[in-house]
C-alpha positions as a printed NumPy array, in Angstrom:
array([[-10.497, -22.024,  30.531],
       [ -9.794, -22.056,  26.785],
       [-13.253, -23.438,  25.982],
       [-15.076, -20.678,  27.908],
       [-12.817, -17.976,  26.476],
       [-13.205, -19.391,  22.969],
       [-16.983, -19.151,  23.188],
       [-16.745, -15.59 ,  24.458],
       [-14.303, -14.698,  21.685],
       [-16.558, -16.133,  18.97 ],
       [-19.476, -14.058,  20.231],
       [-17.379, -10.897,  20.525],
       [-15.922, -11.405,  17.068],
       [-19.38 , -11.879,  15.581],
       [-20.551,  -8.627,  17.171],
       [-17.478,  -6.761,  15.91 ],
       [-17.81 ,  -8.098,  12.376],
       [-21.491,  -7.232,  12.314],
       [-20.687,  -3.578,  12.976],
       [-17.709,  -3.225,  10.615],
       [-17.965,  -0.677,   7.802],
       [-18.56 ,  -2.109,   4.381],
       [-15.364,  -2.385,   2.371],
       [-15.834,  -1.332,  -1.263],
       [-16.619,  -4.331,  -3.422],
       [-13.515,  -5.751,  -5.057],
       [-13.554,  -5.233,  -8.791],
       [-10.15 ,  -6.814,  -9.231],
       [ -8.486,  -6.02 , -12.575],
       [ -7.122,  -8.88 , -14.621],
       [ -3.618,  -7.573, -14.125],
       [ -1.709,  -4.646, -12.721],
       [  1.618,  -3.857, -11.077],
       [  2.089,  -3.375,  -7.326],
       [  0.337,  -0.216,  -6.174],
       [ -2.558,  -0.639,  -8.603],
       [ -5.878,   0.339,  -7.   ],
       [ -8.419,  -2.49 ,  -6.954],
       [-11.191,  -0.48 ,  -5.272],
       [-11.617,   2.769,  -3.382],
       [-14.265,   4.782,  -1.615],
       [-14.82 ,   7.175,   1.278],
       [-13.521,   6.15 ,   4.683],
       [-16.157,   5.992,   7.429],
       [-16.321,   9.538,   8.81 ],
       [-15.913,   8.424,  12.416],
       [-12.554,   6.866,  11.466],
       [-10.962,  10.044,  10.125],
       [ -7.968,  11.304,  12.056],
       [ -8.683,  14.769,  13.486],
       [ -8.263,  17.775,  11.17 ],
       [ -8.278,  15.766,   7.934],
       [ -9.96 ,  17.55 ,   5.021],
       [-10.794,  14.275,   3.278],
       [-10.167,  10.554,   3.754],
       [-10.334,   7.513,   1.495],
       [-10.414,   3.755,   1.958],
       [ -8.454,   1.853,  -0.685],
       [ -7.706,  -1.741,  -1.626],
       [ -4.572,  -2.155,  -3.722],
       [ -2.157,  -4.682,  -5.133],
       [  1.115,  -5.339,  -3.355],
       [  3.826,  -7.963,  -2.973],
       [  3.439, -10.621,  -0.309],
       [  5.804, -13.188,   1.214],
       [  8.081, -14.814,  -1.294],
       [  7.29 , -12.199,  -3.931],
       [  3.728, -13.419,  -4.464],
       [  0.918, -11.131,  -5.592],
       [ -1.158,  -9.987,  -2.619],
       [ -3.77 ,  -7.418,  -1.687],
       [ -3.709,  -4.816,   1.044],
       [ -6.076,  -2.18 ,   2.331],
       [ -5.324,   1.231,   3.776],
       [ -6.456,   4.793,   4.388],
       [ -5.491,   8.106,   2.791],
       [ -5.793,  11.386,   4.716],
       [ -5.578,  14.768,   3.011],
       [ -4.566,  17.943,   4.912],
       [ -6.734,  21.019,   4.986],
       [ -5.919,  23.944,   2.713],
       [ -4.341,  24.289,  -0.706],
       [ -1.716,  21.758,  -1.757],
       [  1.757,  23.292,  -2.255],
       [  3.391,  23.318,  -5.691],
       [  4.183,  19.731,  -6.589],
       [  1.529,  18.368,  -4.246],
       [  1.303,  17.335,  -0.606],
       [  4.455,  15.514,   0.562],
       [  3.501,  12.066,   1.836],
       [  4.132,  10.3  ,   5.152],
       [  3.495,   6.544,   4.836],
       [  2.617,   5.198,   8.286],
       [  3.27 ,   1.661,   9.533],
       [  1.257,   0.691,  12.607],
       [  2.348,  -1.518,  15.486],
       [  1.128,  -5.027,  16.292],
       [ -2.662,  -5.295,  16.457],
       [ -3.353,  -8.916,  15.51 ],
       [ -3.659, -11.223,  12.504],
       [ -7.405, -11.311,  11.863],
       [ -9.184,  -9.126,   9.321],
       [-11.383,  -7.541,  11.987],
       [ -8.222,  -6.238,  13.718],
       [ -7.197,  -4.068,  10.734],
       [ -7.026,  -0.329,  11.529],
       [ -9.43 ,   0.529,   8.71 ],
       [-11.892,  -1.981,  10.214],
       [-11.596,  -0.759,  13.816],
       [-11.03 ,   2.945,  13.2  ],
       [ -7.893,   2.862,  15.366],
       [ -5.727,   4.752,  12.902],
       [ -3.192,   6.674,  14.908],
       [ -5.401,   9.503,  16.143],
       [ -3.582,  12.459,  17.627],
       [ -0.108,  11.252,  16.676],
       [ -0.901,  11.186,  12.961],
       [ -2.796,  14.474,  13.282],
       [  0.491,  16.105,  14.295],
       [  1.935,  15.096,  10.918],
       [ -1.19 ,  16.037,   9.006],
       [ -1.28 ,  19.549,  10.446],
       [  2.331,  20.122,   9.408],
       [  1.235,  19.845,   5.788],
       [  1.857,  16.168,   5.057],
       [ -0.66 ,  13.81 ,   3.5  ],
       [ -0.778,  10.678,   5.684],
       [ -1.299,   7.257,   4.141],
       [ -1.731,   4.26 ,   6.427],
       [ -1.529,   0.671,   5.231],
       [ -3.201,  -2.21 ,   7.05 ],
       [ -0.48 ,  -4.565,   5.635],
       [ -1.047,  -7.625,   3.471],
       [ -3.475, -10.11 ,   5.026],
       [ -5.148,  -7.662,   7.411],
       [ -8.541,  -7.067,   5.815],
       [ -7.565,  -9.072,   2.721],
       [ -7.295, -12.805,   1.953],
       [ -4.8  , -14.942,   3.851],
       [ -3.16 , -14.84 ,   7.264],
       [ -1.248, -11.654,   7.959],
       [  2.494, -12.497,   7.899],
       [  3.387, -10.668,  11.112],
       [  6.983,  -9.394,  11.2  ],
       [  7.665, -10.472,   7.631],
       [  9.677,  -7.342,   7.027],
       [  9.702,  -7.342,   3.246],
       [  5.957,  -7.814,   2.767],
       [  5.298,  -5.093,   5.372],
       [  7.713,  -2.805,   3.554],
       [  6.078,  -3.495,   0.2  ],
       [  2.671,  -2.668,   1.703],
       [  4.086,   0.62 ,   2.996],
       [  5.571,   1.581,  -0.378],
       [  2.659,   0.406,  -2.515],
       [  0.307,   2.374,  -0.273],
       [  1.986,   5.55 ,  -1.579],
       [  1.52 ,   4.414,  -5.172],
       [ -2.164,   3.611,  -4.588],
       [ -2.809,   6.849,  -2.712],
       [ -1.383,   8.929,  -5.559],
       [ -3.656,   7.098,  -8.003],
       [ -6.814,   8.164,  -6.143],
       [ -5.563,  11.531,  -4.83 ],
       [ -3.788,  13.538,  -7.568],
       [ -2.902,  16.282,  -5.052],
       [ -0.208,  14.041,  -3.532],
       [  3.465,  14.587,  -4.335],
       [  5.968,  11.988,  -5.517],
       [  8.037,  12.862,  -2.435],
       [  7.497,  10.584,   0.56 ],
       [  8.978,   9.274,   3.786],
       [  8.345,   6.077,   5.729],
       [  7.287,   6.36 ,   9.378],
       [  6.521,   3.478,  11.715],
       [  6.383,   2.34 ,  15.312],
       [  7.091,  -1.17 ,  16.671],
       [  6.06 ,  -3.596,  13.895],
       [  5.737,  -0.479,  11.742],
       [  9.267,   0.509,  12.73 ],
       [ 10.49 ,  -2.733,  11.213],
       [  8.376,  -2.021,   8.125],
       [  9.863,   1.476,   7.808],
       [ 13.434,   0.242,   8.155],
       [ 13.052,  -2.53 ,   5.587],
       [ 11.239,  -0.106,   3.274],
       [ 14.182,   2.267,   3.664],
       [ 16.513,  -0.439,   2.372],
       [ 14.613,  -1.111,  -0.858],
       [ 12.34 ,   1.884,  -1.58 ],
       [ 14.322,   3.44 ,  -4.422],
       [ 14.824,   0.134,  -6.262],
       [ 11.273,  -1.157,  -5.716],
       [  9.502,   2.087,  -6.626],
       [ 11.925,   4.236,  -8.662],
       [  9.078,   6.4  , -10.017],
       [  8.532,   7.804,  -6.5  ],
       [ 10.869,  10.227,  -4.746],
       [ 11.721,   8.465,  -1.474],
       [ 13.378,  10.832,   1.039],
       [ 14.027,   8.908,   4.268],
       [ 12.536,   6.914,   7.133],
       [ 11.705,   7.134,  10.834],
       [ 11.63 ,   3.899,  12.83 ],
       [ 10.537,   3.96 ,  16.49 ],
       [ 10.774,   0.994,  18.855],
       [ 12.131,  -1.122,  15.996],
       [ 12.102,  -4.879,  16.752],
       [ 15.506,  -6.133,  15.642],
       [ 17.937,  -8.998,  16.196],
       [ 15.106, -11.382,  17.099],
       [ 16.457, -13.799,  14.5  ],
       [ 19.685, -14.006,  16.509],
       [ 17.732, -15.237,  19.541],
       [ 15.786, -17.856,  17.586],
       [ 18.345, -20.676,  18.06 ],
       [ 17.773, -20.349,  21.816],
       [ 14.055, -21.047,  21.389],
       [ 12.909, -24.289,  22.944],
       [ 10.962, -25.756,  25.876],
       [ 13.557, -24.461,  28.355],
       [ 13.45 , -20.887,  27.062],
       [ 13.33 , -18.676,  30.189],
       [ 10.49 , -16.337,  31.016],
       [ 11.338, -12.779,  30.036],
       [ 10.522,  -9.622,  32.023],
       [  8.887,  -8.099,  28.934],
       [  5.357,  -7.222,  27.817],
       [  3.408,  -9.208,  25.234],
       [  6.251, -11.486,  24.165],
       [  4.198, -14.688,  24.016],
       [  1.554, -12.961,  21.893],
       [  4.15 , -11.561,  19.488],
       [  5.94 , -14.908,  19.121],
       [  2.643, -16.711,  18.531],
       [  1.708, -14.147,  15.862],
       [  5.103, -14.551,  14.216],
       [  4.951, -18.353,  14.17 ],
       [  1.339, -18.352,  12.969],
       [  2.324, -16.097,  10.081],
       [  5.294, -18.302,   9.232],
       [  3.078, -21.407,   9.371],
       [  0.633, -19.854,   6.918],
       [  3.17 , -18.496,   4.437],
       [  5.705, -21.352,   4.521],
       [  3.716, -24.597,   4.314],
       [  6.942, -26.329,   3.292],
       [  8.127, -25.904,   6.902],
       [  6.489, -28.088,   9.552],
       [  5.999, -25.32 ,  12.112],
       [  3.519, -27.452,  14.069],
       [  6.277, -30.016,  14.505],
       [  8.103, -27.548,  16.77 ],
       [  5.036, -26.805,  18.894],
       [  3.615, -28.395,  21.999],
       [ -0.11 , -29.264,  22.036],
       [ -0.642, -26.017,  23.962],
       [  1.474, -24.161,  21.397],
       [ -0.646, -25.416,  18.512],
       [ -3.801, -24.371,  20.342],
       [ -2.358, -20.924,  21.051],
       [ -1.35 , -20.394,  17.402],
       [ -4.751, -21.514,  16.164],
       [ -6.441, -19.01 ,  18.437],
       [ -3.899, -16.271,  17.732],
       [ -5.143, -16.173,  14.142],
       [ -8.502, -14.775,  15.314],
       [ -7.594, -12.636,  18.343],
       [ -6.639,  -8.972,  18.251],
       [ -3.805,  -7.98 ,  20.566],
       [ -5.81 ,  -6.941,  23.682],
       [ -7.785, -10.21 ,  23.657],
       [ -4.692, -12.287,  22.915],
       [ -2.746, -10.618,  25.726],
       [ -5.498, -11.587,  28.165],
       [ -5.963, -15.09 ,  26.772],
       [ -2.266, -15.979,  26.785],
       [ -1.346, -14.315,  30.092],
       [  0.766, -16.687,  32.155],
       [  1.858, -18.788,  29.143],
       [  5.587, -18.635,  28.468],
       [  7.365, -18.918,  25.139],
       [  8.906, -22.194,  26.301],
       [  5.462, -23.689,  26.855],
       [  4.635, -23.098,  23.183],
       [  7.517, -25.27 ,  21.969],
       [  8.139, -29.001,  22.017],
       [ 11.705, -28.911,  20.7  ],
       [ 14.564, -26.575,  19.936],
       [ 14.338, -24.152,  17.005],
       [ 17.764, -25.189,  15.807],
       [ 17.022, -26.626,  12.373],
       [ 18.805, -24.621,   9.625],
       [ 15.626, -24.577,   7.503],
       [ 13.433, -22.82 ,  10.064],
       [ 16.291, -20.585,  11.214],
       [ 16.857, -19.462,   7.627],
       [ 13.126, -18.755,   7.201],
       [ 13.017, -16.746,  10.431],
       [ 16.07 , -14.743,   9.417],
       [ 14.484, -13.969,   6.043],
       [ 11.343, -12.744,   7.839],
       [ 12.842, -10.826,  10.714],
       [ 16.232,  -9.469,   9.732],
       [ 16.654,  -5.724,   9.306],
       [ 19.412,  -4.883,   6.831],
       [ 22.481,  -3.263,   8.355],
       [ 23.942,  -1.956,   5.086],
       [ 22.852,  -0.727,   1.672],
       [ 20.698,   2.301,   2.57 ],
       [ 20.768,   5.16 ,   0.06 ],
       [ 18.831,   7.78 ,   2.056],
       [ 19.188,   8.991,   5.661],
       [ 17.006,   7.512,   8.366],
       [ 16.133,   8.099,  12.032],
       [ 15.874,   5.51 ,  14.82 ],
       [ 14.227,   6.351,  18.148],
       [ 14.389,   3.994,  21.133],
       [ 12.894,   4.161,  24.613],
       [ 15.442,   3.103,  27.214],
       [ 12.576,   1.899,  29.455],
       [ 10.923,  -0.087,  26.657],
       [  9.522,  -3.42 ,  27.937],
       [  8.296,  -4.54 ,  24.511],
       [ 11.381,  -3.902,  22.368],
       [ 14.283,  -3.879,  24.844],
       [ 16.98 ,  -1.289,  24.268],
       [ 19.939,  -3.737,  24.057],
       [ 18.546,  -5.207,  20.82 ],
       [ 18.297,  -1.746,  19.258],
       [ 21.75 ,  -0.786,  20.49 ],
       [ 23.119,  -3.871,  18.706],
       [ 21.35 ,  -2.722,  15.509],
       [ 22.779,   0.782,  15.904],
       [ 26.291,  -0.608,  16.444],
       [ 26.055,  -2.748,  13.297],
       [ 24.753,   0.161,  11.205],
       [ 27.509,   2.415,  12.519],
       [ 30.17 ,  -0.195,  11.803],
       [ 28.947,  -0.412,   8.227],
       [ 29.189,   3.348,   7.748],
       [ 25.458,   3.962,   7.28 ],
       [ 24.169,   7.55 ,   7.434],
       [ 21.495,   7.817,  10.141],
       [ 20.409,   9.547,  13.332],
       [ 19.84 ,   7.694,  16.598],
       [ 18.108,   9.141,  19.643],
       [ 17.374,   7.469,  22.983],
       [ 14.527,   8.605,  25.248],
       [ 13.628,   8.028,  28.92 ],
       [ 10.369,   6.375,  27.933],
       [  8.596,   3.077,  27.368],
       [  7.399,   1.613,  24.103],
       [  4.511,   3.965,  23.34 ],
       [  5.941,   6.948,  25.207],
       [  8.815,   7.07 ,  22.739],
       [  6.403,   8.216,  20.03 ],
       [  5.532,  11.348,  22.   ],
       [  9.05 ,  12.192,  23.207],
       [ 10.628,  11.622,  19.795],
       [  8.138,  13.774,  17.899],
       [ 10.201,  17.029,  17.91 ],
       [ 13.335,  15.217,  16.706],
       [ 11.438,  13.161,  14.138],
       [  9.651,  16.275,  12.901],
       [ 12.956,  18.072,  12.327],
       [ 14.387,  15.024,  10.568],
       [ 11.429,  14.676,   8.187],
       [ 11.377,  18.416,   7.435],
       [ 15.022,  18.327,   6.428],
       [ 14.507,  15.136,   4.4  ],
       [ 11.868,  16.848,   2.302],
       [ 14.028,  19.961,   1.905],
       [ 17.003,  18.003,   0.606],
       [ 17.715,  18.457,  -3.118]])
């Protein structure tokens, strides 16, 4: 089965890559801080979100896993009309899980948030959308490495302001699923990492949290879960860890099937991976328990969302019918944040993972409006 699917995947990938838009040639400067633009150009017109007045494709410097220099790509969308005094306030968007391979990147596929991001654009916000480090740039994308995702989100604002002078210093982070994690981690370090910007707050929807607390249970006997896409997400996470932490023998925890799945996960976008790995459980990926302090520490460093230390308000939205990010994990996050006296808004919705984006939009819109109005 894997051999036939692998051949089909290679052919499909070749066809996709052959039709990808040309990324501006990298004219990498000898040096430059995070947020420095390496190259920029017009975004393919068919990839613009509706109602944008202009759109740019940009490659920029950021900070990768372990604080290493890394590159990211992303898109910048400008609203129609005249910019207000001080420039267009900025919404920095973090997308959900789409895969690890370069051809999965939103700026390569044109899947950039469509109508949902248009709702923000038409309210008078410039929208900037990172692909994250490793998606469209060298290296394996470190999926669910919260800090590198957050850095990509923040540095996208810096890069966007370099190529679009009509953008304000004021910005908020907005993300869903993987992007919800990115937005929350960005919220915890935005003012210290980029003090020259005017960070106002964050919106995290369907935020994956507390996964690190489940890691010690991982092993061959791990039970099947009544959730959607879990095997794909875990394979992406472990593949990213394997690539960014060569000092950890991730393959030593995997079964032969698990190693094959991770190898193939590096080249499959989410829809193909979901089909390829259907019927494979998390337990089947593993040959032994994930109970070594070294790998548990690495997973905690990747996955953990801070529960204290925020200096701006933030908003968390959770679907109570979510089968991707189950509500009990988010409720644990909310309880920890509340216990630590953090200032935030939490709203629950009678919706699944993607439906929460639509139902939360009025509340999130009000939150962001007030964040930008704050002195």
